[in-house]
C-alpha positions in Angstrom: 9.5 -8.4 -15.4 10.3 -10.3 -12.2 13.8 -9.8 -10.9 15.8 -13.0 -11.5 16.6 -15.0 -8.3 19.7 -16.5 -7.1 18.4 -20.0 -6.9 21.1 -21.2 -4.6 19.3 -19.3 -1.8 16.5 -21.7 -2.2 18.7 -24.8 -1.8 19.1 -26.3 1.7 22.6 -27.4 2.7 23.2 -31.1 2.4 23.7 -32.8 5.8 27.4 -33.5 6.3 28.2 -37.0 7.6 28.8 -38.7 9.8 26.1 -37.2 11.9 24.7 -37.9 15.4 21.0 -38.8 15.5 19.2 -36.6 18.0 15.8 -38.3 18.6 14.8 -36.0 21.5 15.1 -32.9 19.3 13.5 -34.7 16.4 10.5 -35.3 18.6 10.4 -31.6 19.6 10.4 -30.8 15.9 7.7 -33.4 15.3 5.6 -31.7 18.0 5.9 -28.4 16.1 4.1 -29.8 13.1 0.8 -29.4 14.9 1.6 -25.8 15.7 2.3 -22.7 13.6 5.9 -22.0 14.3 9.1 -23.7 15.4 11.9 -21.3 16.4 15.5 -22.7 16.6 17.3 -19.9 18.2 21.1 -20.2 19.0 24.4 -18.5 18.1 26.5 -19.7 15.2 28.0 -23.1 15.2 25.3 -24.8 17.3 24.1 -27.0 14.5 20.7 -25.3 13.8 20.8 -26.0 10.1 22.2 -29.5 10.4 19.5 -30.5 12.9 16.6 -29.2 10.8 18.1 -30.7 7.6 18.5 -34.1 9.2 15.0 -34.0 10.6 13.5 -33.2 7.2 15.5 -35.9 5.5 14.5 -38.6 8.1 10.9 -37.6 8.1 10.7 -37.3 4.3 8.7 -34.1 4.7 7.8 -31.9 1.8 9.7 -28.7 2.4 10.7 -25.3 1.1 13.9 -23.6 2.2 15.1 -19.9 2.0 18.6 -18.9 3.1 18.4 -15.2 4.0 21.0 -12.4 4.1 21.1 -8.7 4.7 20.1 -7.9 1.1 16.7 -9.4 1.7 15.4 -6.5 3.8 13.4 -5.2 0.8 9.8 -6.6 1.3 9.4 -7.2 -2.4 12.6 -9.2 -2.6 12.0 -11.1 0.6 8.5 -12.3 -0.3 9.6 -13.0 -3.9 12.1 -15.5 -2.5 9.6 -17.0 0.0 6.8 -17.4 -2.5 9.2 -18.9 -5.1 10.4 -21.4 -2.5 6.8 -22.3 -1.6 6.1 -23.1 -5.2 8.4 -26.1 -4.8 5.6 -27.6 -2.8 3.0 -26.9 -5.5 3.6 -25.1 -8.7 0.2 -23.4 -8.5 1.0 -21.7 -5.2 1.5 -17.9 -5.3 0.9 -17.3 -9.0 -1.2 -14.2 -8.2 1.1 -13.0 -5.5 4.2 -13.3 -7.6 2.5 -11.5 -10.5 1.6 -8.6 -8.2 5.1 -8.5 -6.7 6.7 -8.2 -10.2 4.4 -5.3 -11.2 5.9 -1.8 -11.7 4.1 -0.7 -8.6 3.5 -3.6 -6.3 0.5 -3.6 -3.9 1.0 -3.9 -0.2 2.4 -7.1 1.1 -0.6 -7.8 3.3 -2.7 -7.7 0.2 -0.8 -10.4 -1.6 -0.6 -12.6 1.5 -4.4 -13.2 1.5 -4.5 -15.1 -1.9 -1.2 -16.8 -0.9 -2.8 -18.1 2.3 -5.7 -19.3 0.3 -3.3 -21.2 -2.0 -1.5 -22.7 1.0 -4.7 -24.0 2.5 -5.0 -26.4 -0.4 -1.7 -28.2 0.4 -2.0 -31.9 1.1 0.2 -31.4 4.2 2.1 -31.6 6.3 4.6 -29.2 4.6 7.4 -27.2 6.1 8.8 -23.8 5.2 12.3 -23.1 6.6 13.7 -19.5 6.9 17.4 -19.8 7.6 19.4 -16.9 9.1 16.3 -14.8 9.9 18.5 -12.7 12.2 19.7 -10.9 9.0 16.2 -9.4 8.6 15.7 -6.0 10.3 12.9 -4.4 8.2 9.9 -3.8 10.4 7.5 -4.2 7.4 8.8 -7.7 6.8 8.4 -8.6 10.5 4.9 -7.3 10.5 3.9 -9.2 7.3 5.5 -12.4 8.5 3.6 -12.1 11.8 0.4 -11.8 9.8 1.3 -14.9 7.8 2.1 -16.9 11.0 -1.1 -15.9 12.7 -3.2 -17.0 9.7 -1.1 -19.9 8.6 -3.3 -22.7 7.3 -3.0 -26.1 8.9 -1.0 -27.9 6.2 2.0 -25.6 6.4 4.4 -25.3 9.3 7.0 -22.5 9.6 10.5 -23.2 11.0 12.8 -20.2 11.7 16.5 -20.6 12.2 18.1 -17.5 13.8 21.0 -16.4 15.9 18.7 -14.1 18.0 15.0 -14.0 18.9 13.1 -12.5 16.0 10.8 -9.5 16.2 7.6 -11.5 16.0 4.6 -11.8 18.3 6.2 -14.8 20.1 4.3 -14.0 23.4 0.9 -14.4 21.7 2.1 -17.7 20.1 3.3 -19.0 23.4 0.1 -18.1 25.1 -1.9 -19.9 22.4 0.5 -23.0 22.5 1.3 -22.4 18.8 5.1 -22.2 19.2 7.9 -24.7 19.8 11.2 -23.3 20.8 14.6 -25.0 20.6 17.4 -23.0 22.3 21.2 -23.2 22.4 20.9 -25.1 25.7 18.9 -27.8 24.0 21.2 -27.9 21.0 24.3 -28.6 23.1 25.6 -32.2 22.9 25.4 -34.1 26.1 28.3 -36.4 27.1 26.7 -39.5 25.4 26.2 -37.5 22.2 29.7 -36.2 22.3 31.1 -39.7 22.7 29.0 -40.9 19.8 30.1 -38.0 17.6 33.7 -38.6 18.3 33.4 -42.4 17.7 31.6 -41.9 14.4 34.1 -39.3 13.2 37.4 -40.6 14.6 36.6 -44.3 14.5 38.5 -44.5 17.7 37.7 -44.2 21.4 38.9 -41.4 23.7 39.9 -42.2 27.3 37.0 -41.3 29.7 39.0 -38.5 31.3 39.8 -37.0 28.0 36.2 -37.2 27.0 35.1 -35.5 30.2 37.7 -32.8 29.6 36.4 -32.2 26.0 32.8 -32.1 27.1 33.7 -29.5 29.8 35.7 -27.4 27.4 33.2 -27.3 24.5 30.0 -27.4 26.6 28.5 -29.4 23.9 29.1 -26.7 21.2 29.0 -28.5 17.9 31.5 -26.2 16.1 33.9 -26.7 19.0 33.6 -30.5 18.8 34.1 -30.5 15.0 37.3 -28.5 15.5 38.5 -30.8 18.3 38.2 -33.7 15.8 40.6 -31.9 13.5 43.0 -31.4 16.4 42.9 -35.0 17.3 43.5 -36.4 13.8 46.1 -39.2 14.0 46.4 -38.8 17.8 45.6 -41.5 20.3 46.0 -42.0 24.0 48.5 -39.6 25.6 49.0 -37.6 22.5 45.3 -37.0 22.3 45.2 -35.9 25.9 48.1 -33.5 25.4 46.4 -32.0 22.4 43.2 -31.4 24.4 45.1 -29.9 27.3 45.6 -26.6 25.4 42.2 -26.7 23.6 39.5 -24.2 24.3 36.0 -24.5 22.8 35.4 -20.8 22.8 34.4 -18.9 19.7 37.6 -16.9 19.9 39.7 -20.0 20.0 37.9 -21.4 17.0 38.4 -18.2 15.0 42.1 -18.2 15.9 42.4 -21.8 14.9 40.6 -21.4 11.6 42.7 -18.4 10.6 45.9 -20.0 12.0 46.5 -23.7 12.0 43.5 -24.9 9.9 44.1 -22.3 7.2 47.9 -22.4 7.4 47.9 -26.2 7.0 46.3 -26.0 3.6 48.4 -26.0 0.4 49.3 -22.6 -1.1 46.9 -22.9 -4.0 44.0 -23.8 -1.6 44.9 -20.9 0.6 44.7 -18.6 -2.4 41.4 -20.0 -3.4 39.9 -19.6 0.1 41.1 -16.0 0.4 39.7 -15.0 -3.0 36.3 -16.7 -2.6 35.5 -16.3 1.2 33.5 -13.0 0.5 31.0 -14.8 -1.8 27.8 -15.9 -0.1 27.2 -18.6 -2.7 29.7 -20.2 -4.9 29.7 -22.2 -8.1 32.5 -23.3 -10.3 32.1 -20.7 -13.0 31.9 -17.9 -10.5 35.0 -19.1 -8.6 36.9 -19.3 -11.9 35.9 -15.8 -12.8 37.0 -14.5 -9.4 40.3 -16.5 -9.1 41.1 -16.3 -12.8 41.7 -20.0 -12.9 39.7 -23.0 -14.1 39.7 -25.4 -11.2 36.9 -24.0 -9.1 34.5 -26.9 -9.3 37.1 -29.6 -8.4 38.5 -27.4 -5.6 35.1 -27.0 -4.1 34.3 -30.7 -4.3 37.5 -31.5 -2.4 36.8 -28.9 0.3 33.3 -30.1 0.7 34.5 -33.6 1.3 36.7 -32.3 4.2 33.5 -31.0 5.8 34.9 -28.0 7.6 35.1 -25.0 5.2 32.5 -25.7 2.6 29.0 -27.1 2.4 27.3 -28.3 -0.8 23.8 -27.2 -1.4 21.0 -29.4 -2.6 21.0 -29.7 -6.4 19.1 -27.0 -8.1 18.6 -25.8 -11.7 21.8 -25.3 -13.7 25.0 -25.1 -11.7 26.2 -26.9 -8.6 26.3 -24.5 -5.7 28.1 -24.4 -2.4 28.5 -22.0 0.6 31.1 -21.6 3.3 30.2 -22.4 6.9 29.5 -19.1 8.6 32.3 -19.6 11.2 34.9 -20.0 8.5 33.7 -17.2 6.3 33.5 -14.8 9.2 36.9 -15.9 10.5 38.8 -15.8 7.2 37.5 -12.5 5.7 39.6 -10.3 8.0 42.7 -12.4 7.1 41.8 -12.0 3.4 41.6 -8.2 3.6 45.0 -8.3 5.4 46.7 -10.5 2.9 45.2 -9.2 -0.3 44.9 -5.6 0.6 41.9 -3.3 -0.3 42.9 -3.3 -4.0 42.9 -7.0 -4.1 39.6 -7.4 -2.5 38.2 -4.7 -4.8 39.4 -6.7 -7.8 37.6 -9.8 -6.5 34.3 -8.0 -6.1 34.7 -6.4 -9.6 35.3 -9.8 -11.2 32.3 -11.2 -9.3 30.2 -8.3 -10.4 31.1 -8.9 -14.0 30.2 -12.5 -13.7 26.8 -11.8 -12.1 26.1 -9.2 -14.8 26.9 -11.7 -17.5 24.4 -14.1 -15.9 21.8 -11.2 -15.8 21.8 -11.3 -12.0 21.9 -7.6 -11.8 21.0 -7.2 -8.2 24.0 -9.4 -7.1 26.2 -7.5 -9.7 25.2 -4.2 -8.0 25.7 -5.5 -4.5 29.2 -6.7 -5.3 30.1 -3.5 -7.1 29.0 -1.4 -4.1 30.9 -3.7 -1.7 34.1 -2.9 -3.7 33.4 0.8 -3.8 33.0 0.6 -7.6 30.4 3.3 -7.7 30.6 4.2 -11.3 30.0 0.6 -12.3 27.2 0.4 -9.7 25.4 3.4 -11.2 25.5 1.9 -14.7 24.1 -1.4 -13.4 21.4 0.4 -11.5 20.3 2.2 -14.7 20.1 -1.2 -16.5 18.3 -2.8 -13.6 15.6 -0.1 -13.4 15.2 0.0 -17.2 14.3 -3.7 -17.1 12.6 -4.2 -13.7 11.2 -0.7 -13.0 11.1 0.7 -9.4 9.3 -2.1 -7.7 12.1 -2.9 -5.1 11.9 0.6 -3.7 13.8 -0.1 -0.5 16.6 -1.8 -2.3 17.0 1.0 -4.8 17.1 3.5 -1.9 19.8 1.6 -0.2 21.8 1.2 -3.4 21.6 4.9 -4.4 22.2 6.1 -0.9 25.5 4.2 -0.9 26.8 6.0 -4.0 28.6 9.4 -3.4 26.1 12.2 -4.2 28.6 14.1 -6.3 28.8 11.1 -8.7 25.0 10.6 -8.7 24.6 14.3 -9.7 26.6 13.6 -12.9 24.1 11.1 -14.2 20.7 12.8 -15.1 18.8 9.5 -15.5 19.9 8.3 -12.1 19.0 11.7 -10.6 15.5 11.4 -11.9 15.3 7.9 -10.7 16.6 8.8 -7.2 14.1 11.7 -7.0 11.2 9.3 -7.7 12.5 6.8 -5.1 12.7 9.5 -2.5 9.3 10.9 -3.4 7.5 7.6 -3.4 9.1 6.2 -0.3 8.7 9.4 1.8 6.0 11.7 3.0 5.0 13.2 -0.3 3.1 16.0 1.4 6.1 17.1 3.5 8.0 20.2 2.5 11.2 18.4 3.5 10.6 15.8 0.8 10.4 18.4 -1.9 13.6 20.1 -0.7 15.3 16.7 -0.6 14.6 15.8 -4.3 15.1 19.3 -5.8 18.9 19.1 -6.1 18.6 15.9 -8.1 15.9 17.4 -10.4 18.0 20.5 -10.9 21.1 18.4 -11.8 19.1 16.3 -14.3 17.5 19.4 -15.7 20.9 21.1 -16.2 22.4 18.1 -17.9 19.5 17.5 -20.3 19.3 21.2 -21.0 22.9 21.2 -22.1 22.3 18.1 -24.2 19.2 19.5 -25.8 17.2 16.5 -24.5 13.6 17.7 -24.6 12.2 14.3 -23.5 14.4 14.3 -20.4 13.4 17.9 -19.6 9.8 16.9 -19.9 10.2 14.1 -17.5 11.8 16.5 -14.9 9.0 18.9 -15.3 6.4 16.2 -15.0 7.9 14.9 -11.7 8.4 18.4 -10.4 4.8 19.3 -11.2 3.5 16.2 -9.5 5.6 17.0 -6.4 4.3 20.6 -6.3 0.7 19.4 -6.6 1.2 17.2 -3.5 2.8 20.2 -1.8 -0.3 22.3 -2.5 1.5 24.7 -4.8 -1.2 24.5 -7.4 -0.2 27.3 -9.7 3.4 26.3 -10.2 2.3 22.6 -10.5 0.1 23.4 -13.4 2.8 25.5 -15.1 5.2 22.5 -14.9 2.7 20.0 -16.0 1.7 22.0 -19.2 5.4 22.7 -19.9 6.1 19.0 -19.6 3.3 18.1 -22.1 4.9 20.4 -24.7 8.3 18.7 -24.4 7.4 15.0 -23.9 7.2 13.0 -27.1 4.0 11.1 -27.9 5.8 7.8 -27.3 6.6 8.6 -23.7 3.5 7.0 -22.1 4.6 7.0 -18.5 5.3 10.7 -18.0 2.7 11.9 -20.5 0.1 9.8 -18.6 1.1 11.4 -15.3 1.2 14.9 -16.8 -2.2 14.5 -18.4 -3.6 13.2 -15.1 -2.2 16.3 -13.3 -3.4 18.6 -16.0 -6.9 17.1 -15.6 -6.7 18.0 -11.9 -6.1 21.6 -13.0 -9.2 21.5 -15.3 -11.1 20.0 -12.4 -10.2 22.7 -10.0 -10.9 25.3 -12.7 -14.4 23.9 -13.0 -14.0 22.8 -16.6 -15.4 19.3 -16.2 -15.8 18.4 -19.8 -12.1 19.3 -20.5 -11.1 17.4 -17.4 -13.0 14.4 -18.5 -11.4 14.4 -22.0 -7.9 14.6 -20.5 -8.6 11.9 -18.0 -9.8 9.5 -20.7 -6.5 10.0 -22.6 -4.5 9.8 -19.3 -6.1 6.5 -18.3 -5.2 4.9 -21.6 -1.5 6.0 -21.1 -1.5 5.1 -17.4 -2.9 1.7 -18.2 -0.2 1.1 -20.9 2.5 2.0 -18.4 0.9 -0.2 -15.7 0.7 2.8 -13.4 -1.7 1.5 -10.8 -1.5 4.6 -8.6 -2.2 6.8 -11.6 -5.2 4.7 -12.6 -6.7 5.0 -9.1 -6.1 8.7 -9.0 -7.9 9.1 -12.4 -10.8 7.0 -11.2 -11.1 9.3 -8.1 -11.2 12.4 -10.4 -13.8 10.8 -12.6 -15.9 10.2 -9.6 -15.7 13.9 -8.8 -16.6 14.8 -12.3 -19.6 12.5 -12.4 -20.8 14.1 -9.2 -20.4 17.6 -10.6 -22.3 16.5 -13.7 -25.1 15.2 -11.5 -24.5 11.5 -12.3 -24.6 10.3 -8.7 -24.8 6.5 -9.3 -21.7 6.4 -11.6 -19.9 8.5 -9.0 -20.8 6.1 -6.3 -19.9 3.0 -8.3 -16.4 4.4 -9.1 -15.9 5.3 -5.4 -16.7 1.7 -4.4 -14.5 0.3 -7.1 -11.6 2.4 -5.8 -12.2 1.1 -2.3 -12.0 -2.5 -3.6 -8.8 -1.8 -5.7 -6.8 0.6 -3.5 -5.5 -2.1 -1.2 -1.8 -1.6 -1.8 0.9 0.3 0.0 0.5 3.3 2.3 0.2 5.8 -0.6 -3.0 4.1 -1.7 -4.6 5.3 1.5 -4.8 8.7 -0.2 -6.9 7.1 -3.0 -9.1 5.4 -0.3 -9.5 8.7 1.4 -10.6 10.5 -1.8 -13.0 7.7 -2.6 -14.6 7.9 0.8 -14.9 11.7 0.5 -16.6 11.3 -2.9 -19.0 8.7 -1.4 -19.7 11.0 1.5 -20.5 13.8 -1.0 -22.9 11.7 -3.0 -24.6 10.2 0.0 -25.1 13.8 1.4 -26.7 14.9 -1.8 -29.0 11.9 -1.7 -29.9 13.0 1.9 -28.4 9.8 3.4 -26.8 11.7 6.2 -25.7 8.8 8.3 -23.8 7.2 5.4 -22.3 10.6 4.5 -21.1 11.1 8.1 -19.6 7.7 8.2 -17.6 8.1 5.0 -16.5 11.7 5.9 -15.2 10.6 9.3 -13.2 7.8 7.7 -11.8 10.1 5.1 -10.8 12.5 7.8 -8.9 9.8 9.7 -7.1 8.7 6.6 -6.2 12.3 5.8 -4.6 12.6 9.3 -2.8 9.2 8.9 -1.3 10.4 5.7 -0.7 14.0 6.7 -2.8 14.9 3.6 -3.9 18.4 4.5 -6.3 18.9 1.6 -8.1 15.6 2.3 -8.3 16.5 6.0 -9.9 19.9 5.2 -12.4 18.6 2.7 -13.4 15.7 4.9 -13.8 17.9 8.0 -15.8 20.4 6.0 -18.1 17.7 4.7 -18.5 16.2 8.1 -19.5 19.6 9.6 -22.0 20.2 6.9 -23.6 16.8 7.5 -23.8 17.5 11.3 -25.4 20.9 10.5 -28.0 19.1 8.3 -28.7 16.7 11.1 -29.4 19.7 13.4 -26.4 19.2 15.6 -24.6 22.2 17.0 -21.2 23.3 15.7 -18.2 22.2 17.9 -15.5 24.4 16.6 -13.8 21.5 14.8 -13.0 23.5 11.7 -11.3 26.4 13.5 -9.2 23.9 15.5 -8.1 22.1 12.4 -7.4 25.3 10.6 -4.8 26.2 13.2 -2.9 22.9 12.5 -2.7 23.2 8.7 -0.3 25.0 6.4 -1.6 24.3 2.9 -3.4 27.5 1.5 -5.9 25.3 -0.5 -6.7 23.3 2.6 -7.2 26.4 4.7 -9.5 27.9 2.1 -11.7 24.8 2.1 -12.1 25.2 5.9 -12.9 28.9 5.7 -15.4 28.5 3.0 -17.3 25.8 5.0 -17.2 28.1 8.0 -18.6 31.0 6.0 -21.4 28.8 4.5 -22.4 27.6 7.9 -22.3 31.1 9.3 -24.5 32.5 6.5 -27.0 29.7 7.0 -27.1 30.4 10.7 -27.8 34.1 10.0 -24.3 35.3 10.7 -21.7 37.1 8.6 -19.0 35.2 6.7 -16.1 37.8 7.0 -14.5 40.2 4.6 -11.8 37.6 3.4 -14.6 35.9 1.4 -14.4 38.7 -1.3 -10.7 38.3 -1.7 -9.1 36.4 -4.6 -8.9 32.7 -3.8 -5.6 32.0 -5.5 -7.3 32.7 -8.8 -9.0 29.2 -9.0 -12.4 29.4 -10.7 -13.7 26.4 -8.6 -12.9 28.2 -5.4 -14.3 31.5 -6.8 -17.6 29.8 -7.5 -18.0 28.5 -4.0 -17.4 32.0 -2.7 -19.8 33.5 -5.2 -22.6 31.3 -4.0 -21.9 32.1 -0.3 -21.8 35.8 -1.1 -25.1 35.5 -3.0 -26.7 33.9 0.1 -25.3 36.7 2.3 -26.6 39.4 -0.1 -30.1 37.9 -0.1 -30.1 37.7 3.7 -28.9 41.3 3.9 -31.8 42.5 1.7 -29.6 43.0 -1.4 -31.2 40.6 -3.9 -30.2 42.7 -6.9 -26.5 42.3 -6.0 -27.1 38.6 -5.4 -28.6 38.2 -8.9 -25.7 40.2 -10.4 -23.2 37.8 -8.8 -25.1 34.7 -10.0 -25.8 35.9 -13.6 -22.6 34.6 -15.2 -22.5 31.4 -13.1 -25.6 29.7 -14.5 -24.7 29.6 -18.2 -21.0 29.1 -17.4 -21.7 26.1 -15.2 -24.0 24.6 -17.8 -21.4 25.1 -20.5 -18.6 23.4 -18.6 -20.7 20.4 -17.4 -21.1 21.5 -13.7 -24.8 20.6 -13.5 -24.7 20.4 -9.7 -23.5 24.0 -9.6 -26.0 25.1 -12.3 -28.9 23.8 -10.1 -27.5 25.4 -7.0 -27.2 28.7 -8.8 -30.8 28.4 -10.1 -32.1 27.8 -6.6 -30.2 30.9 -5.3 -31.5 33.0 -8.3 -35.0 31.9 -7.4 -34.5 33.1 -3.8 -33.0 36.4 -5.0 -35.9 37.0 -7.4 -38.5 36.2 -4.7 -36.7 38.6 -2.3 -36.9 41.2 -5.0 -40.6 40.7 -5.3 -40.4 39.0 -8.7 -42.2 35.8 -8.0 -42.8 34.9 -11.7 -39.0 35.2 -12.2 -38.4 33.2 -9.1 -40.7 30.3 -10.2 -39.2 30.3 -13.6 -35.7 29.8 -12.2 -37.0 27.2 -9.7 -38.8 25.3 -12.4 -35.6 24.9 -14.3 -33.8 23.7 -11.1 -36.6 21.2 -10.4 -36.6 19.9 -13.9 -32.9 19.1 -13.8 -33.0 18.1 -10.1 -35.7 15.5 -10.8 -33.6 14.0 -13.6 -30.5 13.8 -11.5 -32.0 12.9 -8.1 -30.7 16.0 -6.2 -32.1 16.5 -2.7 -29.8 18.5 -0.4 -29.3 21.2 -3.0 -33.0 22.1 -2.3 -33.2 21.1 1.4 -30.1 23.1 2.4 -31.8 26.4 1.4 -34.4 25.8 4.1 -37.9 27.3 4.6 -37.6 30.1 2.0 -37.1 27.6 -0.8 -39.8 25.2 0.6 -42.3 28.0 0.4 -41.3 28.7 -3.2 -41.6 25.0 -4.0 -45.2 25.1 -2.5 -46.0 27.9 -5.0 -44.4 26.0 -7.8 -46.2 22.6 -7.2 -49.6 23.4 -8.6 -48.1 24.8 -11.8 -46.2 21.6 -12.7 -48.1 19.7 -15.4 -45.7 16.7 -15.7 -46.2 14.0 -13.2 -42.5 13.3 -12.6 -41.4 16.8 -11.5 -44.6 17.3 -9.6 -44.1 14.1 -7.5 -40.4 15.0 -7.1 -41.5 18.3 -5.5 -44.0 16.5 -3.4 -41.3 14.2 -2.1 -38.9 17.1 -1.5 -41.5 19.0 0.5 -42.0 15.9 2.7 -38.3 15.9 3.4 -38.1 19.6 4.6 -38.2 19.9 8.4 -41.3 21.8 9.8 -41.1 25.5 9.2 -40.8 27.9 12.2 -44.1 29.5 11.1 -46.4 26.6 10.1 -49.5 28.6 9.2 -48.6 28.6 5.6 -48.6 24.8 5.5 -52.4 24.8 5.5 -52.8 26.7 2.3 -55.1 25.0 -0.2 -53.5 22.9 -2.9 -50.1 22.7 -1.4 -48.4 19.6 0.0 -48.3 19.2 3.7 -45.5 17.5 5.7 -45.9 13.8 5.6 -48.1 12.2 8.2 -46.5 9.0 9.5 -48.0 5.8 8.1 -49.2 3.1 10.4 -47.7 -0.4 10.3 -50.7 -1.7 8.5 -50.5 1.2 6.0 -46.9 0.4 5.3 -47.8 -3.2 4.7 -50.5 -2.1 2.3 -48.1 0.3 0.5 -45.5 -2.5 0.0 -48.1 -4.8 -1.5 -49.6 -2.0 -3.6 -46.1 -1.0 -4.9 -45.5 -4.7 -5.7 -48.5 -4.6 -8.1 -51.1 -6.6 -6.1 -54.8 -5.8 -6.7 -57.1 -4.7 -3.9 -58.5 -8.2 -3.6 -55.0 -9.8 -3.5 -53.9 -7.3 -0.8 -57.0 -8.2 1.2 -56.1 -11.9 0.9 -52.5 -11.4 2.0 -53.5 -9.3 5.0 -56.7 -11.4 5.8 -58.9 -8.3 5.9 -61.9 -7.2 3.9 -61.7 -5.4 0.6 -63.4 -2.3 2.1 -60.7 -2.2 4.8 -58.0 -2.3 2.1 -59.7 0.6 0.2 -59.7 2.6 3.4 -56.0 2.0 4.0 -55.2 2.9 0.4 -57.2 6.2 0.7 -55.2 7.0 3.9 -51.9 6.2 2.1 -52.8 8.5 -0.8 -53.9 11.3 1.5 -50.8 11.1 3.6 -48.4 10.9 0.6 -50.5 13.5 -1.3 -50.8 11.3 -4.4 -53.6 10.1 -6.5 -52.5 6.8 -8.1 -50.4 3.7 -7.5 -47.6 5.0 -9.8 -47.4 8.2 -7.9 -47.4 6.3 -4.5 -44.6 4.1 -5.8 -42.5 7.1 -6.9 -43.0 9.1 -3.7 -42.4 6.0 -1.6 -39.1 5.5 -3.5 -38.1 9.1 -3.1 -38.8 9.0 0.6 -37.3 5.5 1.1 -40.5 4.5 3.0 -40.0 0.9 2.0 
């Protein structure tokens, strides 16, 4: 559900008359309509809001208005208000964006701004969006997103910002591009003629020229000072007016003193009481004031104060109640006096009553804010629990601010809040940092103890699920799996959120253990629960794991499709960069197996950068290892990148990934992998298999093929039984090499034939190519024995892909495929037309040559590709990507 809004924040103040027309400033604002941004930048009391409100009214411009405050520094809340305001221009604007913002896990703000900008481009224009009091916004993420909006703002919409200080936006760029109009305090000051007009309109009486000159000098054209001077001059003319002005100062300090002294003191006692009790409220309506003052005259009192025009401003009519707000100068001036007169207990009672009223209106955010302002932390905790139960954790920054305001000792007494706070910390911090785990553990322990004492199995399951997820991100794989499986035993079937997360993490355990079929079953169940709980991050993680599983099963195309789907969907907050990194790593792996080395290098390099950006050590290690394997396949020398990265990492799993890649490259280069390779790799079967295959290669190279076969013997059936088809084929290739080294060529060819049969079906390439010349020679021996056209042509294509062997004498053996001889340009044209299904005569007509010439070209193509038919030529051309 979307958080309900305080609609008074979307109502512009009504211009208070009488007012002085300011045609020069109106023209400046008119000029801004052709640009992207108008900035009205001046301290309080200079008439920023009045000026823009008058201009909009006189020009009859379609407009949207948002009055901001310090509570709007949560990006989700800020943009919810902005987009809701924009819908006043057109109800169709921002539907997609608002829906995304109200999700349990909102995407990044930049992502939702793109469809919003597309919506805004359809406005009839010109339209104006006003952001009032933007100085209250300090969140860098909001500044960044608003800068993006401004830079891409469509022509129909113009942005006006009212602020007491220069906002943190790229104003220099906008100035350089002539896309900015600025109105400063100097321009907002009234000149002498405007001051005279203002006094005449308000007082209905003239001031002597000398007195007018004195007033202009004292106020320097400051609108708030002039309005205060009018109050001083009430019922005073001539000499009395001059005497009143003699002691007048237009400074902010004087205004404050006057407002808290003479102006306030001159009010009747009941009005003073009303002002003192309501000055802390940012927006006021009759029912709220009655709740706070415990009276029933709030509406009539506000109407009277608004007519006086100094203390209170009525907002434009919105849905439901009539709303007002105090002028900033008065509110800021009177609040200190209120605290002095009412005492802390009195002020606390005001906030408590306001909090009760907001809660009764289901405005829980405002209810929490007022409870915290009064120090009513117990009430605030209860309201936060209600808020999260209804609206989930989508306003993460706001929740962090609320919970951080509550004394820790009190928080630790509420297990549900502890669990909530732990989630907020985890999801808004660096999830891979040890400090994050240490920070949330006290809250998990407190929740665990409370629920243990209460016998709440579901609560304990939720704690275990969150702890398991945290440990997994910390790289503590064994403890993570213990927690995850314990959580699943405790969580009830109805708990879709935590069961979905726990099944997802349990599937990661099955994936690391190499049990792909089990992992796939758990992921399918997890995806259903994650979808039911609208867990977007979990769904993306599940898709990433499924992509890995498909690769392991040899289903390269589905793996690639899922990877691309993740890249299209993982466009949310910073944490989704982990999903993007995993997707790129999976795409690099699939491209590598297909022998598309440039694509593999591209994706691996991108995954490495994302891993560094996110401090995701495992992703960094896996991407760096993949990149180094690609470079090796490209014939590029090693640069020591893996060793350098290893020195920077702390995760045991990440370090193992790097060492295994180093060992594999060392064995392929004829070196030794190191004794550590035979140690226990944290007991993870997936890691053990990698080491087994490297050791088998090392034993074959060392002249110990029997030991290699003994290492491989259990791997082949175990990989097949658990759906690791890629590993099964790799083990078969290594077994073929071991049997050949032992002098058992029939056994070698039998194992290799199995590998080729599966490899042909799955489209594997690098599994064979990476074993180099020894396997190429075995494939040459196998080729004549293959009776089926598919596997035979597959081997033909593979042999064409091997680099030339160091000893090329064997390449001339009868009946064995030779490396591909390059096709001429004309032969490539003939091959394309032949593959397209054209007859010899049609090919001759297309190329404007004789039929005999076409026959000669076709013979050359068949010879170079070592094929005997059009179908075989088509298949080999496809395998070799010749077209």
